[in-house]
TIKE-308779 format. One line per 10 residues: number of its first residue (from 1); their letters; for each residue x, y, z of N, C-alpha, C. Coordinates in steps of 0.2 Angstrom, whole numbers. Example, Ala and Ser with C-alpha at 12.3 -4.5 7.8 and 13.67 -1.06 7.14 Angstrom:
BEGIN
1	as	66/-28/39/62/-22/39/66/-16/39; 64/-11/35/68/-5/36/64/0/39
END
This chain:
BEGIN
1	mdngffvqai	451/472/638/450/480/639/448/480/629; 442/487/632/441/488/627/448/492/623; 449/491/615/452/494/611/450/499/606; 444/501/607/440/506/605/446/513/603; 440/515/598/444/522/594/445/528/601; 438/529/603/438/534/610/444/532/617; 444/525/618/449/524/624/455/523/618; 457/522/615/463/522/611/465/532/612; 461/534/610/463/542/608/464/544/617; 460/544/620/460/545/625/467/543/630
11	iylsaavvfv	471/537/627/478/535/631/482/536/626; 479/540/621/487/546/617/487/550/619; 482/555/620/482/561/622/487/562/628; 482/557/634/484/557/643/493/557/642; 496/552/639/499/550/640/506/557/636; 503/559/630/509/566/627/504/572/633; 500/573/636/498/579/641/505/575/648; 504/570/651/508/570/655/515/570/653; 518/568/649/527/564/646/529/570/645; 525/574/639/529/583/637/528/587/642
21	piakkiglss	524/588/645/527/596/651/532/593/656; 534/585/656/538/582/659/546/582/657; 545/582/649/551/581/648/555/589/648; 550/594/648/548/599/645/553/601/652; 550/600/657/551/604/662/561/601/664; 563/597/661/569/594/667/574/596/658; 570/601/651/574/604/648/577/598/643; 572/593/641/572/588/636/568/592/629; 566/591/624/564/590/618/558/589/621; 551/591/615/545/589/615/546/581/613
31	ilgylfagii	551/580/608/550/574/605/555/567/611; 558/570/613/559/566/620/552/564/622; 547/568/625/542/569/628/537/563/624; 536/564/619/532/559/615/533/552/615; 540/553/614/541/545/613/541/541/618; 543/543/626/545/541/630/535/541/630; 532/544/630/526/540/633/526/534/628; 524/537/623/523/529/616/527/520/620; 532/523/624/536/518/627/532/516/633; 528/522/637/528/517/640/523/515/638
41	igpfvlglig	518/519/635/509/516/633/510/509/632; 516/509/628/516/503/621/514/495/624; 515/492/620/512/484/620/519/481/625; 525/483/626/530/479/630/534/484/636; 528/488/637/530/492/646/522/491/649; 518/495/650/509/496/654/506/491/645; 507/490/640/504/487/635/496/489/635; 495/497/637/488/500/636/487/501/630; 491/501/623/487/500/618/491/496/614; 488/492/610/493/488/603/496/484/605
51	qrgedimhfa	492/477/600/499/472/601/506/470/597; 511/471/601/516/470/599/518/479/592; 514/481/592/514/488/589/510/488/583; 505/483/582/506/481/575/500/489/572; 495/491/577/491/494/576/491/501/576; 499/502/582/498/508/583/502/513/577; 507/509/572/511/512/568/503/514/563; 499/510/562/491/516/557/492/521/560; 490/523/567/493/530/568/497/533/568; 504/529/568/510/533/566/510/535/560
61	efgvvmmlfl	509/528/553/508/533/546/502/538/545; 498/540/550/493/542/546/494/550/550; 500/550/554/502/557/555/508/559/550; 512/552/547/518/554/543/513/558/537; 506/555/538/505/556/526/503/563/530; 499/565/534/499/573/535/504/577/534; 511/574/539/518/579/541/520/578/533; 519/574/530/521/574/523/518/578/517; 511/581/519/506/585/514/510/591/517; 511/593/522/514/597/525/519/600/523
71	igleldphkf	523/595/523/531/596/518/530/599/511; 526/594/509/526/596/502/523/601/499; 519/604/504/515/612/503/518/615/505; 524/617/508/529/622/509/535/622/505; 537/616/500/543/614/494/539/621/491; 542/629/492/543/632/487/546/632/482; 545/632/477/551/630/468/556/635/467; 553/644/471/558/647/471/565/647/477; 562/643/483/568/644/485/572/636/484; 569/633/481/573/628/478/577/626/474
81	wkmrkfilgm	576/631/470/579/632/463/587/635/467; 585/642/470/588/645/474/593/639/477; 593/634/482/595/629/483/598/623/481; 597/624/474/598/618/474/604/618/468; 611/620/472/617/618/472/618/614/480; 614/616/485/618/614/490/612/607/493; 606/608/488/600/600/490/603/595/485; 605/594/478/610/592/475/615/590/477; 619/594/478/627/591/481/627/591/487; 625/593/493/626/590/498/620/585/501
91	gslqvigtsi	614/584/498/609/581/498/612/573/493; 614/574/489/617/567/484/624/564/486; 627/568/490/634/566/493/631/562/500; 628/565/501/625/560/512/621/554/509; 618/555/504/612/549/503/617/541/499; 621/546/493/626/540/491/631/539/497; 635/544/498/640/541/501/636/535/510; 633/537/512/632/532/518/629/525/514; 625/527/509/621/521/505/626/515/504; 634/520/502/637/514/497/640/510/505
101	llfllgvily	643/515/510/646/511/517/642/507/519; 634/508/521/633/502/522/629/498/519; 628/496/514/629/493/508/636/487/507; 640/490/510/648/484/512/648/481/516; 643/488/522/645/485/528/640/477/528; 636/479/526/629/472/526/632/467/521; 639/467/515/637/462/512/643/458/514; 650/461/516/655/458/521/656/456/525; 650/463/532/652/460/538/646/455/540; 639/456/536/634/452/540/631/447/536
111	dwswqvalii	634/448/528/636/444/524/627/441/520; 622/447/522/617/447/517/614/446/509; 613/447/508/612/445/501/612/450/497; 615/456/492/614/461/489/607/467/488; 602/462/488/596/465/489/593/465/496; 596/462/501/591/463/506/599/472/508; 606/468/507/609/475/512/607/482/507; 606/483/499/603/487/497/598/491/497; 592/489/500/586/489/504/590/491/511; 592/489/517/594/492/521/597/496/520
121	amalalssta	603/496/514/607/503/518/603/509/514; 599/510/508/595/514/505/591/514/511; 586/512/514/579/515/521/585/519/526; 590/517/528/594/518/533/598/526/534; 597/525/526/600/534/524/599/541/525; 592/536/524/588/543/524/586/546/532; 587/552/533/586/556/540/580/555/542; 577/557/548/571/559/551/569/567/550; 564/566/544/562/575/543/558/576/547; 554/571/552/548/575/558/554/579/565
131	ivlqtlkeks	559/574/564/562/576/571/567/582/569; 572/581/565/576/587/562/573/596/561; 565/593/557/563/600/557/560/603/563; 557/597/568/554/598/575/560/603/578; 568/600/579/571/602/582/576/608/579; 574/610/573/575/613/573/573/623/574; 566/620/575/561/622/577/560/626/583; 562/622/589/562/622/594/568/625/596; 574/624/592/580/628/594/580/632/591; 576/636/586/578/643/583/582/641/581
141	lsqtsmgras	584/634/575/590/635/571/589/636/565; 582/636/562/582/636/553/582/641/551; 586/649/551/588/650/546/597/653/549; 600/647/552/607/646/554/608/643/551; 617/644/548/620/638/542/617/632/542; 620/628/548/616/623/549/609/621/549; 605/624/552/597/624/547/595/625/540; 598/627/536/598/627/529/601/622/526; 609/620/530/610/614/526/607/607/526; 603/606/534/597/602/535/594/600/531
151	favllfqdia	589/607/528/584/607/525/585/604/517; 591/608/514/595/604/511/593/598/510; 597/592/511/597/589/512/592/584/511; 588/585/517/582/583/521/577/583/513; 577/590/511/574/590/504/576/586/499; 582/584/500/585/580/495/583/574/497; 583/569/500/580/565/504/574/561/503; 568/565/503/563/569/504/560/566/495; 564/568/491/563/567/485/567/559/482; 571/559/486/578/553/483/569/545/486
161	vipilavipl	566/547/490/561/543/492/558/540/487; 555/546/480/550/542/475/555/539/471; 560/538/468/564/533/463/563/527/469; 570/525/475/571/521/480/564/516/481; 556/520/481/552/516/482/551/512/476; 551/518/468/551/514/462/554/506/460; 561/508/463/566/503/460/564/496/466; 564/498/473/561/490/476/558/484/470; 555/486/467/548/479/465/552/476/460; 558/481/456/563/478/452/565/471/457
171	lvsanasipl	571/473/464/571/467/464/569/461/467; 564/462/467/560/457/469/562/449/463; 562/450/456/562/445/450/569/444/453; 575/448/455/582/448/457/581/441/464; 580/441/464/578/437/470/572/430/469; 577/425/468/572/417/465/569/414/469; 570/416/477/567/411/483/562/415/483; 560/420/481/551/423/483/547/419/478; 541/416/480/536/415/476/531/420/473; 530/419/467/526/427/466/520/427/472
181	edlnqsiisd	517/419/474/508/419/475/511/424/484; 516/424/485/518/428/490/516/436/491; 518/439/484/521/445/485/513/449/486; 514/456/487/510/458/493/506/462/486; 501/460/486/495/460/477/493/470/479; 494/470/473/490/478/471/490/474/464; 485/481/461/482/480/455/487/478/450; 493/479/450/499/479/446/504/474/447; 501/470/450/501/463/456/507/457/448; 502/458/444/502/453/438/508/455/432
191	faawiqtliv	508/458/432/512/462/427/519/461/429; 525/460/422/533/461/426/534/464/430; 540/464/431/544/470/437/544/477/432; 546/477/427/548/482/420/542/487/422; 537/484/419/531/485/421/528/490/425; 528/487/429/527/489/437/528/494/439; 537/497/436/541/502/437/538/508/432; 537/507/428/532/509/422/526/515/426; 523/508/429/514/512/428/516/516/436; 522/514/439/522/519/447/526/527/444
201	igailavyfa	529/526/440/532/531/436/527/537/436; 522/534/428/513/533/426/512/537/432; 509/534/435/505/536/441/509/545/446; 515/544/449/518/550/450/516/555/443; 520/554/439/518/560/433/509/562/433; 504/556/435/499/558/432/494/561/437; 497/559/444/496/566/449/499/571/448; 504/575/446/506/583/443/499/585/440; 500/582/434/496/586/431/492/583/431; 486/581/436/480/582/437/478/587/441
211	gryifvpllh	482/586/446/484/591/450/483/597/448; 489/598/441/488/605/440/486/609/437; 481/604/433/475/606/429/470/604/430; 466/599/436/461/599/436/461/602/445; 463/598/448/462/602/457/462/608/458; 468/612/454/470/617/456/463/623/453; 462/621/446/455/625/443/448/625/448; 451/617/451/442/615/455/442/619/463; 448/620/465/450/628/469/446/633/469; 445/637/463/445/641/461/438/642/463
221	vvaktrlqel	434/637/460/427/633/459/426/635/467; 428/635/471/426/631/479/429/639/481; 432/641/479/435/649/482/429/652/481; 425/652/477/418/657/476/414/655/480; 412/652/484/408/648/487/410/653/495; 418/654/495/418/661/502/417/656/509; 416/648/507/415/643/514/423/639/512; 428/642/521/433/641/523/432/636/523; 429/630/527/430/623/528/429/620/522; 430/620/517/427/618/510/432/618/507
231	ftasalllvv	440/622/511/448/621/508/448/617/509; 448/615/518/451/611/521/449/604/519; 441/605/519/440/596/515/442/595/506; 442/599/504/446/601/495/453/599/498; 458/598/502/464/597/502/464/591/505; 459/587/511/459/582/513/461/577/508; 452/581/504/450/574/498/457/572/493; 461/579/491/464/577/489/473/573/490; 474/574/497/478/569/501/474/563/501; 468/561/500/466/553/502/466/551/497
241	avsylmqlvg	463/554/491/461/550/485/470/547/482; 476/552/481/481/554/480/485/546/482; 485/545/491/485/543/493/484/535/492; 481/534/490/474/527/489/477/527/482; 477/530/479/480/528/470/486/526/473; 491/530/475/498/529/477/500/521/480; 491/518/487/492/515/490/491/506/482; 486/508/476/482/505/473/491/500/469; 495/505/464/501/503/464/506/501/467; 506/498/474/508/496/476/514/501/480
251	lspalgafma	512/511/484/521/514/487/513/515/492; 519/518/495/516/521/502/509/527/501; 505/525/505/502/532/504/503/540/505; 507/536/513/512/544/512/518/550/508; 519/544/503/521/547/496/517/550/491; 508/547/492/505/551/487/502/559/492; 504/557/500/503/563/501/509/568/502; 515/568/500/519/572/499/518/575/492; 517/568/489/516/572/480/510/576/481; 505/574/485/498/580/482/500/587/486
261	gvvlansefr	506/586/492/507/595/495/510/598/488; 513/594/485/522/596/481/514/601/474; 510/595/473/505/599/468/502/605/469; 500/606/477/497/612/479/503/620/481; 508/617/480/515/622/481/516/628/479; 512/627/471/512/633/469/507/636/466; 501/634/470/495/636/470/493/644/473; 489/646/472/486/654/475/484/651/483; 483/646/482/479/643/490/484/639/495; 488/642/491/493/637/496/492/640/507
271	helegdiapf	496/646/505/495/649/513/489/647/514; 484/647/513/477/648/516/475/641/517; 479/637/516/478/629/516/484/627/522; 488/631/523/493/631/524/490/632/533; 485/638/534/484/641/539/478/636/540; 474/631/536/469/628/541/470/621/543; 476/620/540/481/615/542/484/611/546; 489/619/549/494/619/553/492/617/559; 487/620/563/483/617/571/486/612/573; 485/605/568/483/601/567/492/597/571
281	kglllglffi	497/602/562/503/596/562/506/595/568; 506/600/573/507/597/581/506/592/583; 500/590/584/496/586/589/499/579/580; 498/579/576/499/573/573/507/570/571; 510/573/572/517/575/574/519/571/580; 516/573/584/516/566/590/513/564/592; 509/562/587/503/554/587/510/548/583; 511/554/579/517/550/574/526/548/581; 527/551/583/532/551/588/528/544/594; 525/546/597/519/540/600/522/535/599
291	gvgasinfql	520/535/592/519/528/588/523/524/587; 531/526/585/536/527/584/539/523/593; 539/526/597/539/525/604/537/518/606; 532/517/605/526/510/607/528/506/605; 530/507/596/533/502/590/539/497/594; 545/502/599/550/499/599/549/490/602; 552/486/597/552/479/599/555/477/605; 555/477/612/562/478/617/562/467/617; 556/462/617/558/457/615/566/456/611; 563/460/604/571/458/600/576/462/604
301	iiddpifilv	576/466/607/582/469/608/586/463/611; 582/461/618/582/458/622/585/452/617; 582/448/614/584/441/612/591/443/606; 594/448/606/598/449/603/602/455/603; 603/457/609/605/467/608/613/468/607; 616/465/605/624/465/603/622/465/595; 618/464/592/617/465/585/615/472/586; 607/472/587/606/478/587/609/485/589; 613/486/594/617/490/602/620/490/595; 625/487/592/630/490/588/630/490/581
311	fgltlitikf	626/490/578/623/491/574/617/498/573; 616/497/577/614/504/577/618/511/579; 624/508/584/629/512/585/633/516/579; 634/511/576/638/509/568/634/515/564; 627/511/565/626/517/558/623/525/558; 623/527/567/625/533/570/631/536/569; 636/532/567/642/536/567/644/534/562; 642/532/555/644/534/549/639/537/547; 634/539/546/629/544/546/633/549/549; 637/550/555/639/556/559/648/558/554
321	lvlfgigily	651/553/552/655/554/548/654/559/541; 652/556/537/649/554/531/647/566/533; 640/567/538/640/573/535/646/575/538; 648/575/543/652/580/546/659/580/541; 659/577/534/665/578/529/661/583/525; 655/583/524/649/585/516/653/591/520; 649/593/529/650/602/531/658/603/529; 662/598/530/671/600/532/670/603/525; 668/599/516/668/600/510/666/607/511; 659/608/513/655/615/513/656/620/515
331	kkqsdqnflf	663/619/520/666/625/525/662/628/528; 658/620/532/655/625/540/659/627/543; 656/632/548/659/631/557/659/626/559; 665/626/566/663/618/566/659/618/571; 656/621/573/651/622/580/643/621/576; 642/625/567/637/621/566/640/617/562; 644/614/561/644/607/557/645/601/562; 646/601/567/642/597/574/633/596/574; 633/601/574/627/601/577/622/601/568; 623/602/564/623/596/558/625/590/557
341	sfglsqagef	630/585/558/629/581/559/626/576/565; 627/578/571/620/577/576/616/575/574; 609/580/572/605/581/570/602/579/564; 605/575/560/604/572/553/607/561/555; 612/563/561/613/553/561/609/547/562; 603/549/562/596/544/563/593/544/556; 590/535/559/585/537/553/581/539/552; 575/538/549/569/541/548/563/538/548; 559/542/548/550/539/544/550/534/539; 553/537/534/554/535/528/558/527/529
351	gfvimsfsmq	562/526/533/565/520/536/559/514/534; 554/516/539/548/511/541/545/510/535; 545/518/532/539/513/524/544/510/520; 549/512/517/554/507/515/552/500/515; 557/499/524/555/491/526/548/489/527; 543/492/526/537/489/526/536/486/520; 536/490/517/537/490/509/539/484/505; 546/483/509/552/477/506/547/469/510; 546/471/516/542/466/521/538/463/514; 530/468/512/525/465/510/528/459/502
361	lniipnmlan	534/461/499/535/460/493/541/453/495; 541/451/501/545/447/504/553/446/501; 556/451/503/562/451/501/569/453/508; 561/454/512/569/453/516/566/449/522; 569/445/524/567/441/531/562/447/537; 558/441/540/553/446/544/557/447/550; 562/443/551/564/445/560/570/449/556; 573/450/553/580/457/550/576/462/550; 572/461/547/567/468/545/565/470/549; 561/466/556/559/468/563/564/471/568
371	qilaiialsm	570/469/566/577/470/569/580/478/568; 577/476/562/582/484/556/577/492/560; 569/489/562/563/494/564/565/496/568; 568/490/574/570/495/582/575/498/581; 579/497/577/586/501/577/585/506/575; 580/508/567/580/514/565/574/519/572; 570/516/576/569/518/580/571/522/585; 575/515/588/581/517/593/587/521/591; 587/523/584/591/527/583/589/536/583; 583/536/583/578/542/581/577/546/588
381	lstpflllin	577/539/595/576/540/602/583/543/605; 589/542/597/592/543/602/598/550/598; 593/552/596/593/559/593/596/563/598; 590/568/602/590/572/606/594/572/610; 597/563/613/603/565/618/608/564/615; 611/567/608/615/567/604/617/572/605; 612/578/604/612/585/605/611/588/609; 609/585/613/611/588/622/618/584/622; 621/582/623/629/579/622/630/583/619; 631/586/612/635/590/609/633/596/613
391	ekwidpyfgv	629/599/616/626/606/619/632/605/626; 631/600/630/633/602/636/642/600/637; 642/595/631/650/591/631/653/596/627; 652/595/619/657/597/617/657/604/612; 650/606/613/651/612/610/654/619/614; 651/616/620/657/622/625/664/621/627; 667/617/625/674/613/625/677/616/616; 673/610/615/678/613/605/675/618/603; 670/618/604/666/623/599/671/631/601; 671/634/609/674/638/613/681/640/608
401	kekadkkadt	686/634/613/691/631/609/692/634/603; 690/634/598/691/636/593/689/643/591; 684/647/594/682/653/594/690/656/597; 691/652/605/695/657/608/704/659/602; 706/655/597/711/654/595/709/661/591; 700/663/589/701/669/586/697/674/589; 700/673/596/695/678/600/688/680/600; 685/676/597/679/677/596/672/676/601; 672/670/605/668/672/612/669/672/619; 676/674/618/678/678/625/676/687/624
411	ieeqheviia	671/687/631/667/695/632/673/697/635; 678/702/628/685/708/637/682/710/636; 675/713/633/673/724/640/663/723/640; 664/726/644/656/727/648/654/732/646; 647/734/644/643/740/642/638/740/645; 635/747/645/630/748/649/625/747/645; 624/743/638/618/741/635/620/734/631; 616/730/631/618/724/630/611/720/621; 615/721/617/609/720/612/609/710/610; 603/708/612/604/703/607/598/699/604
421	gfghfgstig	604/697/597/599/696/592/603/705/586; 607/701/582/610/704/576/609/707/569; 601/704/568/600/703/561/597/709/558; 591/711/555/590/718/551/587/722/559; 585/718/563/581/722/566/585/725/571; 591/721/575/597/722/578/603/727/576; 603/727/571/608/730/567/606/736/568; 598/738/564/599/745/565/599/748/571; 597/745/575/597/748/584/603/751/584; 608/745/584/618/747/586/617/751/582
431	rllrangvka	617/750/574/619/756/570/615/764/574; 611/764/577/609/770/578/613/772/586; 613/766/588/616/768/596/626/770/592; 628/767/591/634/769/587/635/776/586; 630/777/580/631/782/578/629/790/583; 629/788/590/627/791/593/631/792/600; 637/787/600/643/786/604/640/783/607; 634/778/608/635/772/614/636/768/611; 641/764/615/644/757/616/640/754/617; 638/746/613/635/741/618/638/734/615
441	tildhdserv	635/729/621/639/722/619/634/719/616; 636/714/609/631/710/605/632/702/606; 627/702/606/627/697/605/624/691/602; 627/687/598/620/683/592/622/677/590; 619/670/585/619/662/590/622/660/583; 622/664/576/622/663/572/630/664/569; 633/659/569/638/662/566/642/663/560; 639/662/556/642/665/550/641/674/549; 635/675/554/633/680/551/639/686/555; 639/681/560/645/688/569/651/684/563
451	dllrkmgfkv	654/681/558/658/683/554/661/688/550; 652/688/547/651/696/542/650/699/546; 648/700/552/647/707/555/653/710/558; 658/705/559/662/710/559/669/710/555; 666/709/551/671/708/543/668/717/540; 661/716/543/660/724/542/660/730/545; 665/728/552/668/731/558/662/733/565; 659/727/564/654/726/571/661/720/576; 660/724/580/660/719/586/655/717/590; 656/707/587/650/707/589/653/699/590
461	yygdatrlel	648/695/595/650/690/602/647/684/596; 649/677/596/645/671/595/643/669/602; 636/668/605/636/665/608/627/663/608; 625/661/611/618/660/615/617/660/622; 612/670/618/608/674/624/603/668/628; 600/663/627/599/660/633/602/656/639; 610/656/638/612/654/646/612/658/648; 612/659/654/615/662/660/623/663/664; 626/656/659/633/661/660/637/666/656; 630/666/649/634/668/644/633/677/645
471	lkaagaedak	627/678/648/623/683/649/627/689/657; 631/683/661/633/686/668/641/689/664; 643/685/660/650/686/656/649/693/650; 645/695/648/643/699/642/640/706/649; 639/701/655/640/712/659/633/710/661; 627/707/661/621/708/664/621/710/672; 622/706/675/626/711/681/627/719/684; 629/720/678/628/730/682/626/735/673; 624/730/668/623/735/662/616/738/663; 613/742/663/607/745/663/602/744/655
481	lfiaaidnps	605/742/652/600/742/644/599/735/642; 595/730/642/598/724/639/588/727/631; 594/727/627/589/725/621/586/718/617; 582/715/618/581/708/617/578/708/608; 582/707/604/581/710/595/581/702/594; 581/697/597/582/690/590/574/687/587; 577/687/582/570/688/576/565/681/578; 568/675/579/560/671/583/558/675/590; 551/674/591/549/675/597/548/672/601; 548/667/601/548/661/606/554/661/610
491	vnlnvveiir	561/661/605/567/663/613/565/668/613; 563/673/610/567/681/614/561/682/620; 555/679/620/551/678/627/558/672/631; 561/667/629/565/663/632/569/668/638; 570/670/633/579/676/635/575/682/641; 569/684/640/565/688/642/564/686/650; 562/677/649/561/676/657/569/675/660; 570/674/657/577/672/662/581/680/664; 582/685/662/581/692/663/578/692/670; 572/692/667/569/693/673/570/690/679
501	knfpnlkilt	570/684/680/573/678/685/579/681/688; 585/683/681/591/683/687/594/691/687; 590/694/684/594/700/682/586/705/683; 583/704/691/579/709/690/578/717/689; 584/720/690/586/726/690/590/729/681; 588/725/678/591/728/673/586/729/668; 584/734/667/580/736/663/580/730/655; 574/730/653/574/724/647/570/730/642; 571/733/636/568/735/630/567/728/626; 562/727/622/560/720/621/558/720/614
511	rarnridaye	558/717/607/552/716/602/550/713/601; 545/714/598/539/711/598/537/709/588; 534/705/585/533/707/581/525/708/579; 519/706/583/516/707/585/510/708/593; 502/709/592/497/709/599/500/703/601; 499/697/597/500/692/603/507/687/606; 514/693/604/517/694/605/517/695/613; 516/705/611/516/710/615/511/706/622; 509/702/621/503/701/626/507/694/633; 512/690/629/515/685/632/523/691/634
521	lidhgveniy	523/695/634/529/699/636/526/703/641; 519/706/640/516/710/645/516/706/653; 513/697/650/512/695/657/518/693/661; 524/693/658/531/691/661/532/700/664; 527/703/663/531/710/665/535/715/663; 536/715/659/539/717/653/535/726/653; 541/733/652/536/738/653/537/742/645; 543/740/642/546/744/637/544/737/630; 539/736/627/538/730/619/536/737/614; 542/736/610/539/737/604/539/736/598
531	retlytavhl	531/734/596/529/729/591/531/731/583; 534/729/579/535/729/573/530/732/570; 523/729/569/519/730/565/515/737/567; 515/738/573/512/745/575/515/751/573; 523/749/573/526/758/571/528/759/564; 529/752/559/527/755/553/523/756/550; 516/753/553/511/753/550/507/761/552; 507/763/556/507/769/559/511/776/554; 517/772/552/523/779/547/520/779/542; 514/772/541/515/774/536/506/777/530
541	gvdaltqlgh	502/777/540/494/779/539/498/787/538; 502/789/543/505/795/540/505/798/536; 510/795/533/512/800/526/507/799/519; 502/792/522/494/791/519/490/801/517; 489/801/524/489/807/528/490/812/524; 497/813/526/501/819/522/499/819/513; 499/812/511/499/812/502/491/817/501; 485/815/507/479/817/506/476/823/504; 484/826/508/480/835/510/482/837/516; 482/834/521/482/836/529/489/836/531
551	rkysatrqgq	489/841/534/495/844/537/500/841/542; 506/839/538/512/836/541/513/836/550; 513/842/551/513/842/558/506/838/562; 501/838/560/494/837/562/496/828/562; 496/826/557/498/819/554/502/816/559; 509/820/559/513/817/563/511/813/568; 508/823/576/505/821/579/499/816/583; 496/814/576/491/811/577/491/802/579; 499/802/574/500/796/573/503/795/581; 507/797/582/512/797/589/507/796/595
561	rfikydeasi	498/800/595/494/799/599/491/792/601; 489/791/593/488/783/589/491/777/594; 497/779/593/501/777/596/501/775/601; 500/781/607/501/779/614/492/777/617; 487/779/612/481/773/615/481/766/615; 487/766/607/485/757/607/490/755/611; 495/756/615/499/754/619/495/755/626; 494/757/627/488/758/633/483/753/632; 480/753/628/473/747/624/476/741/626; 481/739/626/484/731/621/487/730/630
571	relaakrhdk	488/734/634/488/731/642/482/727/644; 474/731/643/470/732/648/469/725/641; 468/723/635/466/717/631/471/714/632; 478/712/633/480/707/636/478/704/642; 474/705/647/471/703/653/465/699/652; 462/698/648/456/697/645/455/693/638; 461/692/636/463/688/631/459/681/632; 461/679/636/458/670/636/450/671/637; 449/675/638/439/676/637/437/678/631; 435/674/626/435/676/622/427/683/620
581	maylvtaqeq	424/681/623/417/687/621/419/693/627; 424/693/633/425/700/634/432/703/631; 435/699/628/441/703/624/437/706/618; 431/703/616/429/707/609/426/709/610; 423/709/616/418/717/620/423/722/621; 431/719/624/434/725/627/438/729/620; 438/724/615/441/727/607/437/733/606; 433/732/607/427/735/602/426/741/606; 426/742/613/426/748/618/432/754/615; 437/749/614/446/753/613/444/756/606
591	ielqeqilkn	443/753/601/443/755/596/439/762/595; 433/759/597/428/766/598/432/771/601; 433/772/609/437/774/613/440/778/608; 446/775/603/453/778/603/450/783/600; 447/780/592/443/784/585/441/790/588; 435/792/594/434/797/598/438/802/603; 443/797/605/448/803/608/453/807/602; 453/801/597/459/806/592/456/811/587; 449/809/587/444/816/584/445/820/589; 444/821/596/441/828/598/451/829/599
601	dlytnfeakd	455/825/600/461/831/598/464/832/592; 461/832/588/461/835/583/459/845/583; 455/845/585/452/850/586/453/855/592; 458/850/598/458/853/602/464/857/602; 467/862/607/472/865/606/476/867/602; 471/866/595/474/870/590/476/878/587; 482/875/587/484/886/585/487/883/580; 492/889/577/492/892/571/500/888/571; 504/887/577/510/884/578/509/876/576; 505/874/575/505/868/575/507/865/565
611	hawdsaflkr	507/869/563/511/871/557/516/874/556; 520/876/557/525/882/559/529/877/555; 530/871/557/538/867/554/536/865/547; 531/865/545/528/859/542/530/865/531; 533/867/531/534/871/526/532/870/518; 529/865/517/525/864/509/518/867/510; 516/866/519/510/870/521/511/877/520; 515/879/524/516/886/523/517/888/514; 522/885/508/520/885/504/512/889/501; 511/882/501/504/880/497/497/889/500
621	einnddk	499/889/508/497/895/511/498/902/508; 504/905/507/506/909/503/505/909/498; 505/907/492/502/906/485/497/908/485; 489/905/492/485/906/491/483/913/492; 487/916/496/486/922/498/486/928/494; 493/926/490/497/927/483/489/931/477; 487/924/476/481/922/473/476/928/476
END
């Protein structure tokens, strides 16, 4: 069978298109869909791609390279400094604690040499940044206590890869059985191990300073051309060049990509580059997960299933216990702690990098290294199932039981109004309603925020508003209004879908960040949509007109009419947004019509009473008459 680029691309993309929607349809994460797609098309099932997964991992490595570039690009130094105690504290405890336990397990139980045990322990101590970040995004947990803790640990792990890869060459000289001619050749292979380590560290420092003082100024030159595609080309040049440099000194190209991202994280071009590359991020991660699924060597599992399954289960258990202990030490709520511990209990993509690097140096026997790679892939495959088990069986019982002792999750009363999401947006609505004597049943999915709001005097219930049983307990069947005020637009839309399907008589008032969110809500038949950007922008525009000398009443009236016409036009635009040409023509027509109507309104029904309540205008008129 022809395994050319186009055939491989068609197979990869077809597998993703088929299996990911199936996984989402049955309630699983997209990650599982990609992993299963890789297993099915891989060399050990249908055999459509790859021979023993070797060429597949080239695809996977390219996905990791671009993913790590984006992770480095999003590494905000200010956020890092704010979270330094969590990053250094939680991260170091997890990596060091897990590595020590796995090291002792390898030396004592499996009788590995200390070099082999140390490398395997360090490789398996690192969790999957790709899986965890994707899971946090899909489940809208990024801003929760668990999300922040996970990000802190993952960030420390990503940084820890640098010294781990730098230290590995030092272990070569300690293993006398390795012939020097069998080592992976690089431009520094002939140097002593300690000199190689210094060169590696020097290369990393050179990347940082060269990027900051050479590449960022070069981007200023590129910016003057005003050619958007040059930014993408420049970013790719940096990624490829730095990745190649890392490869020359014997390190992983993925590490170079991460360094390239960090270099640009401080620049003023960061967000523009993110916007250019972000559309490819999901696809590249999907290719990575397909590669991981296809690389699982089922023959190794069949040959020695006891070792792989027992060691894999032991790995997950050790990491879970270490993470859970850290969560207790940092006083995490049990529901958040279970999510935190299950979410990071797998090995990660950096394990592939470290094990491959060690195989090239012949520190670890190929058979053992391949078994460890299979364990890493299986542990990554198990993560969505572990989170599903936690969601279905552990959280509803253990979590609710703990909350029941505090009378937190048991909804004891029902009101005519239900508010889902009580962040800055939802709490403003809740305070306004409460000030006017309207009681509401308030739901929020962040347990720490729930505790804080209760201390402030609000009666807030912890729970996931996407769960039908919780909505029923909150009185959705008898309520009059449901206010969807959740921060995450996709979760907000999901809640609206559930309400429309199961409680068709319940009137929905929903939050939307912008036009794109509003279009999706309109497609679901929602009438009352409140765009954050619209009302704030109009309010500012009204104040701007007033400051420029316009009568306040007229400016306010024009602002209200602008909102009225804009809300009418958005429904017409929603129906045509999938046809780009028709959308642009309609948008232009609506803008011109709206401006003309507002101009006509300004001179229609103009009466003196229009400014009767505007005291500033009256004072000016009186002063002018006196003169």
